[in-house]
Structures are given as structure tokens and as C-alpha cells.
C-alpha positions as CSV (number, residue, x, y, z in Angstrom):
1,M,-23.8,12.2,12.5
2,A,-22.0,15.5,13.1
3,S,-22.5,17.5,10.1
4,A,-19.1,19.5,9.9
5,F,-16.4,20.1,11.8
6,A,-16.2,22.7,14.8
7,L,-13.6,25.2,15.8
8,G,-10.6,24.9,14.3
9,A,-11.2,24.0,10.8
10,F,-12.0,25.4,7.1
11,L,-15.0,24.0,5.4
12,F,-15.7,23.7,1.8
13,P,-19.5,23.9,1.0
14,P,-20.8,20.1,1.4
15,T,-22.1,18.0,-1.1
16,P,-25.5,17.8,-0.7
17,G,-26.8,14.5,1.4
18,A,-23.0,13.5,1.7
19,A,-22.5,11.4,5.3
20,Q,-20.3,13.5,7.6
21,V,-18.3,12.0,10.5
22,T,-16.5,14.6,12.8
23,P,-13.0,12.8,13.8
24,R,-12.1,12.4,17.7
25,A,-15.5,12.1,18.1
26,T,-18.4,9.4,18.9
27,S,-21.1,9.1,16.2
28,A,-24.5,9.5,17.8
29,S,-26.5,7.2,16.1
30,P,-27.6,3.7,17.9
31,A,-25.3,1.2,17.3
32,P,-26.2,-2.1,15.1
33,S,-25.5,-5.6,16.8
34,A,-22.3,-7.2,15.7
35,R,-22.6,-9.5,12.9
36,T,-20.9,-13.1,13.6
37,E,-22.0,-15.5,10.6
38,G,-21.9,-14.9,6.9
39,P,-18.9,-13.9,5.2
40,P,-16.3,-12.0,7.3
41,N,-15.5,-8.3,6.9
42,V,-12.0,-7.6,5.0
43,I,-9.4,-4.9,6.7
44,L,-6.5,-3.8,4.2
45,I,-4.2,-1.9,6.1
46,L,-1.3,-0.5,3.5
47,A,1.4,1.3,5.6
48,D,3.1,4.3,3.5
49,D,6.4,3.8,2.3
50,L,7.2,0.9,5.0
51,G,9.7,-1.7,4.1
52,V,10.2,-5.4,6.0
53,E,12.9,-4.3,8.7
54,G,10.5,-1.7,9.6
55,I,8.5,-4.4,11.7
56,N,10.0,-6.1,14.4
57,A,8.3,-9.2,14.0
58,Y,10.5,-9.3,10.6
59,G,13.6,-8.5,12.9
60,G,13.5,-5.2,12.5
61,E,14.7,-2.5,15.4
62,Y,11.5,-0.9,15.9
63,F,9.4,-1.1,18.5
64,T,5.8,-2.8,16.9
65,P,4.1,-4.8,19.4
66,N,0.7,-4.6,17.9
67,V,1.8,-5.5,14.1
68,D,4.1,-8.0,15.8
69,R,0.8,-9.5,17.8
70,L,-0.7,-9.6,14.2
71,A,2.1,-12.0,12.9
72,R,2.1,-14.0,16.2
73,E,-1.4,-14.5,15.9
74,G,-1.7,-14.9,12.1
75,V,0.3,-15.9,9.0
76,R,3.4,-13.9,8.1
77,F,4.8,-14.1,4.3
78,D,8.4,-13.8,4.6
79,N,8.6,-13.3,0.6
80,A,6.0,-10.4,-0.2
81,H,6.6,-7.9,-2.7
82,A,5.2,-4.5,-4.0
83,T,6.4,-2.3,-6.8
84,P,9.3,0.0,-5.7
85,L,7.1,3.1,-5.7
86,C,3.7,4.2,-4.3
87,S,1.5,4.4,-7.4
88,P,2.5,1.3,-9.3
89,S,2.2,-0.8,-6.3
90,R,-1.4,1.1,-5.8
91,T,-2.3,0.6,-9.1
92,R,-1.2,-3.4,-8.8
93,I,-3.1,-4.0,-5.4
94,M,-6.4,-2.4,-6.2
95,T,-6.8,-4.0,-9.7
96,G,-5.4,-7.2,-9.8
97,L,-3.2,-6.3,-12.9
98,E,0.3,-6.1,-13.8
99,N,1.0,-2.4,-14.5
100,H,2.1,-2.9,-18.0
101,R,-2.0,-3.4,-18.9
102,N,-3.5,-0.2,-17.0
103,Y,-0.6,1.9,-15.0
104,Q,-0.6,5.2,-17.2
105,A,0.9,7.9,-15.0
106,F,2.2,8.8,-11.3
107,G,-0.4,9.5,-8.8
108,F,-3.2,8.6,-11.6
109,L,-5.7,5.5,-12.1
110,A,-7.7,5.9,-14.8
111,P,-11.5,6.2,-14.6
112,G,-13.2,3.0,-15.6
113,Q,-10.8,0.4,-13.9
114,R,-12.5,-2.2,-11.7
115,T,-10.9,-2.2,-8.4
116,F,-11.3,-4.7,-5.2
117,G,-13.9,-1.7,-4.1
118,N,-15.8,-2.4,-7.0
119,M,-15.8,-6.5,-6.7
120,L,-16.5,-6.2,-3.2
121,K,-19.5,-3.7,-3.2
122,E,-20.8,-5.9,-6.1
123,A,-20.7,-8.9,-3.7
124,G,-22.6,-7.0,-0.7
125,Y,-20.0,-5.4,1.2
126,T,-20.4,-1.9,2.9
127,T,-16.9,-0.5,1.4
128,G,-14.9,2.4,2.7
129,M,-11.5,3.7,2.4
130,V,-9.6,5.9,5.1
131,G,-6.1,7.7,4.4
132,K,-4.1,8.3,1.1
133,W,-5.6,8.0,-2.4
134,Q,-3.1,9.8,-4.8
135,L,-5.1,8.4,-7.7
136,M,-6.8,11.4,-9.2
137,G,-4.0,12.8,-11.2
138,N,-0.4,14.3,-10.5
139,G,-1.2,17.8,-11.7
140,F,1.5,18.2,-14.2
141,D,-0.1,15.7,-17.3
142,G,-3.5,16.8,-17.8
143,R,-4.8,13.7,-16.9
144,V,-8.0,13.1,-14.1
145,G,-8.0,10.1,-12.5
146,I,-10.5,8.0,-10.9
147,T,-12.8,9.0,-8.2
148,P,-13.0,7.1,-4.7
149,E,-16.7,6.4,-5.6
150,A,-16.0,5.5,-8.9
151,A,-13.6,3.1,-7.4
152,G,-16.4,1.1,-5.5
153,F,-16.1,3.1,-2.0
154,D,-19.3,3.9,-0.5
155,E,-17.5,6.3,2.1
156,S,-14.1,8.0,2.5
157,Y,-11.6,10.2,4.0
158,L,-8.7,10.6,2.3
159,W,-6.0,13.0,1.8
160,Q,-4.3,13.9,-1.5
161,L,-7.9,14.1,-2.8
162,R,-7.8,15.9,-6.0
163,A,-4.2,16.7,-7.7
164,L,-5.2,20.1,-8.7
165,D,-6.1,21.5,-5.2
166,A,-3.2,22.2,-2.6
167,K,-2.8,18.8,-1.1
168,G,-2.3,20.4,2.3
169,S,-0.7,18.6,5.2
170,R,-1.2,14.9,6.0
171,Y,0.1,15.2,9.6
172,W,-0.5,17.9,11.7
173,G,-3.1,20.7,10.6
174,P,-4.3,17.9,8.3
175,T,-6.4,18.8,5.3
176,R,-8.6,15.5,4.3
177,G,-11.5,15.0,1.7
178,Q,-15.1,13.1,3.4
179,N,-17.1,12.1,0.6
180,G,-15.5,14.6,-1.8
181,V,-15.6,17.3,0.9
182,V,-12.3,19.0,1.4
183,R,-11.5,20.3,4.8
184,I,-8.3,21.9,6.1
185,N,-7.9,21.6,10.0
186,E,-6.1,23.9,11.7
187,E,-5.0,21.6,14.6
188,G,-4.6,17.6,15.0
189,F,-2.9,14.9,13.8
190,G,-3.8,13.6,10.6
191,P,-3.2,9.8,11.7
192,D,-5.7,10.3,14.6
193,N,-8.6,12.1,12.6
194,D,-7.8,8.9,10.3
195,G,-7.9,6.5,12.8
196,D,-11.3,8.1,14.2
197,F,-12.7,7.8,10.7
198,A,-11.9,3.9,10.4
199,L,-12.9,3.1,13.9
200,D,-16.6,4.9,13.4
201,F,-16.8,3.0,10.2
202,I,-16.4,-0.4,12.1
203,K,-19.0,0.7,14.8
204,R,-21.6,1.9,12.3
205,H,-21.5,-1.3,9.6
206,K,-20.4,-3.8,12.0
207,A,-24.6,-5.6,11.4
208,K,-23.3,-6.1,7.8
209,P,-20.1,-7.8,5.4
210,F,-18.0,-4.6,5.4
211,F,-14.5,-3.6,3.4
212,L,-12.5,-1.1,4.7
213,Y,-9.3,0.0,2.7
214,Y,-7.3,1.5,5.4
215,S,-4.4,3.0,3.2
216,M,-2.2,5.0,5.8
217,V,-0.4,8.0,5.4
218,L,2.2,7.0,8.1
219,V,5.1,6.5,8.1
220,H,6.1,8.5,4.7
221,S,8.1,11.8,4.7
222,P,8.3,14.5,6.3
223,F,9.8,12.9,9.5
224,V,7.3,14.5,12.0
225,P,6.9,14.3,15.3
226,T,4.0,12.6,16.6
227,P,1.7,12.9,19.9
228,D,3.5,10.2,21.3
229,S,7.0,11.6,20.4
230,M,6.9,15.4,20.5
231,T,11.0,15.7,22.1
232,A,12.2,13.3,18.9
233,K,14.9,14.9,17.1
234,G,16.6,14.0,13.5
235,Q,15.2,12.3,10.6
236,K,15.9,8.2,12.4
237,E,14.3,9.4,15.8
238,R,11.4,10.4,14.4
239,F,11.0,7.8,12.0
240,A,11.2,5.3,14.5
241,G,8.6,7.7,16.8
242,M,6.2,7.5,13.4
243,V,6.6,3.6,12.8
244,T,5.5,3.3,16.8
245,Y,2.3,5.6,16.0
246,M,1.3,3.7,13.1
247,D,1.4,0.4,14.7
248,R,-0.7,2.4,17.7
249,K,-3.1,2.6,15.1
250,V,-3.1,-0.9,14.4
251,G,-3.4,-2.1,17.8
252,E,-6.8,0.5,18.3
253,L,-8.1,-1.2,15.2
254,M,-7.7,-4.2,16.4
255,A,-9.5,-3.1,19.9
256,K,-12.1,-1.9,18.6
257,L,-12.9,-5.3,16.3
258,E,-12.9,-7.3,19.8
259,A,-14.8,-4.3,21.6
260,E,-17.5,-4.8,19.0
261,G,-17.1,-8.5,18.8
262,L,-16.5,-8.7,15.5
263,D,-12.2,-10.0,15.9
264,R,-13.8,-13.5,15.0
265,N,-15.8,-12.5,11.7
266,T,-13.1,-10.3,10.5
267,V,-10.0,-11.0,8.2
268,I,-7.3,-8.5,8.1
269,I,-4.0,-7.8,6.1
270,F,-1.4,-5.7,6.5
271,T,1.3,-4.4,4.2
272,G,3.4,-1.8,3.1
273,D,3.0,0.2,-0.2
274,N,7.1,-0.2,-1.4
275,G,10.4,-0.2,0.5
276,T,11.5,2.4,3.4
277,A,12.3,5.6,2.4
278,R,15.8,6.1,1.1
279,A,17.0,8.2,3.7
280,I,16.6,5.9,6.5
281,T,19.1,3.2,7.4
282,S,17.5,0.2,9.8
283,I,19.1,-2.8,11.1
284,R,17.5,-6.0,10.6
285,D,18.8,-8.9,12.4
286,G,22.2,-7.6,12.7
287,H,21.9,-6.3,9.2
288,I,22.3,-2.6,8.2
289,V,19.6,-2.2,5.5
290,P,19.2,1.3,3.8
291,G,15.7,2.0,2.3
292,G,15.2,1.4,-1.1
293,K,11.9,3.2,-2.0
294,G,12.0,4.3,-5.7
295,T,14.8,1.5,-6.6
296,P,13.9,-2.1,-8.5
297,T,16.1,-3.9,-6.1
298,V,14.8,-6.7,-3.1
299,S,15.1,-3.6,-0.4
300,G,12.6,-1.5,-2.8
301,T,9.8,-4.2,-3.2
302,H,10.3,-6.5,0.1
303,V,7.3,-5.8,2.3
304,P,5.7,-6.9,5.3
305,M,2.5,-9.3,4.6
306,I,0.4,-10.7,7.7
307,A,-2.9,-12.4,7.0
308,W,-4.4,-12.0,10.9
309,G,-8.4,-13.6,11.7
310,P,-9.1,-15.5,14.7
311,G,-10.8,-18.8,13.9
312,R,-10.2,-18.6,9.9
313,V,-6.3,-17.6,9.8
314,P,-4.2,-20.3,11.6
315,A,-2.1,-18.4,14.5
316,G,2.0,-18.3,14.5
317,K,2.8,-19.5,10.7
318,V,5.6,-18.2,8.8
319,T,5.6,-19.1,5.2
320,P,8.4,-18.7,2.8
321,A,5.7,-18.5,0.0
322,L,5.8,-15.3,-2.5
323,F,3.2,-12.9,-2.3
324,D,2.9,-10.2,-5.1
325,F,0.8,-7.4,-4.7
326,A,-1.3,-8.6,-7.7
327,D,-2.7,-10.9,-5.6
328,M,-5.0,-9.1,-3.5
329,M,-7.8,-9.0,-5.5
330,P,-8.0,-12.4,-6.1
331,T,-7.4,-13.1,-2.4
332,F,-10.3,-11.0,-1.4
333,A,-12.7,-12.7,-3.9
334,D,-11.6,-16.0,-2.3
335,I,-12.4,-14.6,1.5
336,A,-15.5,-13.0,0.5
337,G,-16.7,-16.5,-1.1
338,A,-16.8,-15.6,-4.7
339,P,-14.2,-16.4,-6.3
340,A,-15.1,-16.1,-9.6
341,S,-15.7,-12.0,-8.9
342,A,-12.1,-11.2,-9.4
343,G,-12.5,-11.5,-13.2
344,Q,-9.6,-11.8,-15.8
345,V,-6.8,-10.6,-13.2
346,D,-2.8,-11.4,-13.4
347,G,-2.9,-12.2,-9.3
348,V,-3.6,-15.5,-8.0
349,S,-5.5,-16.6,-4.8
350,Q,-3.1,-17.0,-1.8
351,W,-6.2,-17.4,0.7
352,P,-5.5,-21.5,0.6
353,V,-1.6,-20.8,2.0
354,I,-3.2,-18.5,4.4
355,E,-5.7,-21.3,5.4
356,G,-2.7,-23.8,5.2
357,K,-4.1,-25.7,2.2
358,A,-1.3,-24.8,0.3
359,T,2.3,-24.2,0.9
360,A,2.7,-21.7,-2.4
361,A,0.4,-20.1,-5.0
362,R,3.3,-19.0,-7.2
363,D,6.9,-19.9,-7.8
364,S,7.9,-16.3,-9.3
365,I,6.7,-12.7,-9.8
366,F,6.7,-10.6,-12.6
367,I,7.4,-6.2,-12.8
368,H,7.2,-4.1,-15.4
369,Y,8.3,-0.7,-13.3
370,A,8.1,2.5,-15.6
371,P,6.9,4.5,-12.4
372,M,7.3,8.2,-14.9
373,W,8.0,10.1,-11.9
374,Q,11.9,10.4,-11.1
375,F,13.2,6.5,-11.6
376,E,15.1,4.8,-14.4
377,P,12.4,2.0,-15.9
378,T,13.3,-1.2,-15.8
379,R,11.4,-5.0,-15.7
380,F,12.9,-7.9,-13.8
381,A,11.4,-11.4,-12.7
382,F,12.5,-13.1,-9.5
383,D,11.8,-15.6,-7.0
384,A,13.0,-15.8,-3.3
385,H,16.5,-16.3,-4.0
386,W,17.3,-15.1,-7.5
387,K,16.7,-12.4,-10.0
388,V,16.9,-11.4,-13.5
389,Y,17.2,-8.1,-15.1
390,G,15.6,-7.0,-18.3
391,D,19.0,-5.9,-19.4
392,G,20.2,-9.6,-18.5
393,R,21.9,-9.2,-15.2
394,F,21.8,-11.7,-12.8
395,V,21.9,-11.5,-9.0
396,S,21.5,-13.6,-6.0
397,V,19.0,-12.4,-3.5
398,D,19.6,-12.1,0.3
399,S,15.8,-11.1,1.5
400,I,17.3,-10.5,5.2
401,A,20.2,-8.5,4.6
402,G,17.9,-6.5,1.9
403,T,21.2,-7.2,-0.5
404,E,21.8,-8.6,-4.4
405,T,24.6,-10.2,-5.3
406,P,25.9,-10.4,-9.0
407,V,26.1,-13.7,-10.4
408,A,29.1,-14.3,-13.1
409,A,28.3,-16.2,-15.9
410,N,31.2,-18.8,-14.9
411,N,29.0,-19.6,-11.9
412,M,25.7,-20.4,-13.3
413,K,25.4,-23.9,-12.5
414,G,23.4,-26.2,-10.5
415,E,20.2,-24.1,-9.2
416,A,21.6,-20.9,-10.2
417,A,21.4,-21.9,-13.7
418,K,18.3,-23.5,-13.9
419,R,16.1,-20.5,-12.3
420,F,18.5,-18.1,-14.6
421,A,16.6,-19.9,-17.4
422,A,13.4,-20.2,-16.0
423,L,13.4,-16.3,-15.0
424,S,14.6,-15.1,-18.4
425,K,12.2,-17.4,-20.2
426,I,9.7,-15.2,-18.1
427,L,10.9,-11.5,-19.1
428,K,11.1,-13.3,-22.8
429,D,7.6,-14.4,-22.9
430,T,6.2,-11.8,-21.2
431,K,4.6,-9.4,-24.2
432,D,4.6,-6.3,-21.7
433,G,5.6,-4.0,-24.6
434,P,8.2,-1.0,-24.2
435,L,9.1,0.6,-20.8
436,D,7.9,4.5,-20.7
437,Q,11.1,6.4,-20.7
438,T,9.3,9.4,-19.2
439,R,10.8,10.3,-15.7
440,F,10.3,14.0,-15.5
441,P,6.8,14.9,-16.2
442,W,6.6,18.4,-14.6
443,C,9.5,19.1,-17.0
444,E,7.2,19.0,-20.2
445,G,7.3,22.0,-22.3
446,K,10.3,23.3,-20.6
447,P,14.5,23.4,-21.7
448,S,15.5,19.6,-21.2
449,K,18.9,19.2,-19.6
450,D,19.9,16.9,-22.6
451,A,19.3,18.9,-26.1
452,A,19.2,15.4,-27.5
453,Q,16.4,13.8,-25.2
454,P,12.9,15.4,-24.5
455,S,13.0,17.0,-21.1
456,V,10.1,14.8,-19.6
457,I,13.2,12.1,-20.2
458,A,16.4,14.0,-19.5
459,G,14.6,16.4,-16.7
460,C,14.8,20.6,-16.5
461,D,15.5,23.4,-14.3
462,F,12.5,23.6,-12.7
463,S,11.3,20.8,-9.5
464,P,7.6,20.6,-8.3
465,G,9.6,19.8,-4.6
466,G,7.9,17.3,-1.9
467,A,8.9,13.7,-2.0
468,E,7.9,10.7,-4.5
């Protein structure tokens, strides 16, 4: 394997013995034979800031032929939900736990947490992660989070690895940390480097079961031209180009699996970590859908969720079953043939639904949403059609239009009354504790905008800049 970047990169001294892979290059080591039997490989593709309206297969306006192919050849969940913001979603999806149990701060996952990386490594999988990390701390509250290695990943190639380092660019002239070695590249497009690492990981580990967590940096702001959309102008046009480039990376991965003879012994799950950026308004099945990232509305949590695995996953199936991000860990345990390995989690396995052996795995979702980053905290319970907030608000949900309509007390009849009672009971019975009111952790020790409240709640005149 290559040991360092060539021209056009600044390289921090490598860790002795750390494996290095040069993006845009082919590994020189002999390729092992593909494995066609035993537990399937698992690949989780997590797009950044991509709500359900971003995918053409869900009625979206963007060009996504490869993700559409995943849906056409696999199982499409029409009611999958993340949390409204990236850090709580990533904590939830990686550990299978509801956020009130282990979410402590934005950009942070506490050391000692057991993730699906640990679980699958214990089950005999070679584990790798590529893309966005953002779990070692936010740089403002003094917390130092878990490392990729401690989270169970044998190899990693990541952006925003350490909070106290300059995070650099996710896109052009990208900064990446490979197995803990940070490189600042003067040239290139970050998603290309990430994609190359993913393809190389697949090639090098095809003889044994592997788990690849492909945590894409696309399509998060800033909205930039891609190598395929260099003339794009304005946020919406550039966003559209980024969505299609994200889709291209999915297609390259699928082509690699087929070229290596792994497509019939691999399960891919594709999803997004929260709703689309609020700066973007999209069209879905004729409806105008403003991006809902950060907000607790349906457009903030509703994400694509597609399972693909020729020979293992039925083709062309669409299911209305609810899918909670906490379900990913027990689902992976089932796929790996070790259902008990997930341990005590809040999620439930969706593998029976994916296989077509069950119509649903759950009838509701509860979210304790206290991101401790800009947005007001709240808690809510919902199903595919109804939702109750912690303050008692009851709304009907239109998941296609991405809207919520208040239901007046005098209209709570029939099914509405039943669901209001059931969802309210979930809120009452869930002992999740108080919501942390922190919204501006960077204001610690600075004068508050409201003398009656701490600055971390009311805000201050300082802003860290950048996007959440």
C-alpha cells in the first residue's frame, strides 16, 4: 500500500504501523478471492442532510438513478425517521439507544459507548469507516469524545476527526484523517477521496466478512460545484449537483461490488442523517417541501431508507413500516446472524420486515430531542399519521407533503382520539428525564443576551460561524 500522499498535500507524521491508502490510486497488493458464502458483508451509506424529498424514487425532483436502482431492486421504507440533527442521529444510529440515555453534547459520543462497529467486529467482521466523524467533541465544552478505533473501526478515513484541530474542507482541497493521521490536501474533491478509500477497502477485504460505514460528507452545506457541475450557480442548482454526485458515488460502490463478485453476499442500507438544509426548498410529488433540518417537524426527521441485497432482500418492495434510527444496530446483529449481540438497546430489528417475514417491527417512535446546539429542545411521539408533542400539541402528519396540521380538541374522534391517547401514554410512561436547555455551548463564560438566563441558553454576541 502507498505510505503517503504525493504532491499537493501536507502530511502530519504517520502513526507507526498505520495502514495508508492514497486516494485516486489502486492498491498494489494482490487482490484476494471474493467470498460468496457465510454472513453477508454490510455497508451503511449515510448521506449528510438529505431528507426523503432528495431522492427521485421517493418522488423528489433530483436526478438519483443509482439510489433509485437500490430502491427498485430492494426494499424502500416510506416511514423512516432520524432525529432532526446530525449528532443526535449519529449517536442513535450507532448505539441503538434513545438519546436521553447517552447523548451528552453536540459533536460528541462518550468514550466507552458500544457501537455497531464494536458489535460487528466482535462478530468477526473487518470494520471500516469513511467520511464524516464529528464525534470527538465540539471544541467548546471541554469534552473529548470517542475515537474511531475505540468505536470498533479497524480502519478509518475521516473528516472532522478531532474537534480542537482545524477541521478544514470537506470538499475542495479536503482535510482527512486516515487511521488518525491528518492530511491537508491542496487539490482534489473530498468525496472522490472518500469514495476511493471505500472501494479500496472493499477490494482488500473481500475474502472475509466486512462492515463499511460510509458516512458521506455530501450533501451538507456549503453548496459547492462538484466535478460534474462546475458551472452550477446559486444554492439550489449547486445542491442539485451535489445530490447527483452523491448518487454517483453510490453507483461506483455498487459497480465495485459487482466487479468483485460481492453483490450477492452484501447488504446495503442507504439513508440520510436528518432533514434537508432549511436553505433548500424542493418539490416532491408536486408538493413544495422546505428543508426541515434541525426542526422537530416531519420534514426534519423523515429520511430515505432503502435496503438492497440481491438474493437476500426482496426486489421492488415498498413498505409503510416505521423505521427508527435506533433500529439499525439490532438489524445489523440479525443480518450478521448474531441477534443477541446487539445487547440491551431501545431499537428493534427491521430484518424480518426487510426479508418480508413481518409487516412491521414497531407501531410508534419516541424522540427525546435536546441537541444542545442552537435548536430548542422538545420531546415527541408519533406514527406514520399522527404526532403528539411534549407540550400537548396534537398534529396530523402528511409525510408526502412534509406538513403537520394541528388537530383541535373537538376534532379528536375515532382514529385520531385513539392515536392521541396511545401516543400521549408513550410520552407519559417514558422516563427520559428533563430536557437539557443548552443551545449555545460556545457562549459559556460570555455575557448573556438575557440577564435572567445563562448565556448557554439565551445566547451571546459571539458566534462560532459555520453550519450546524
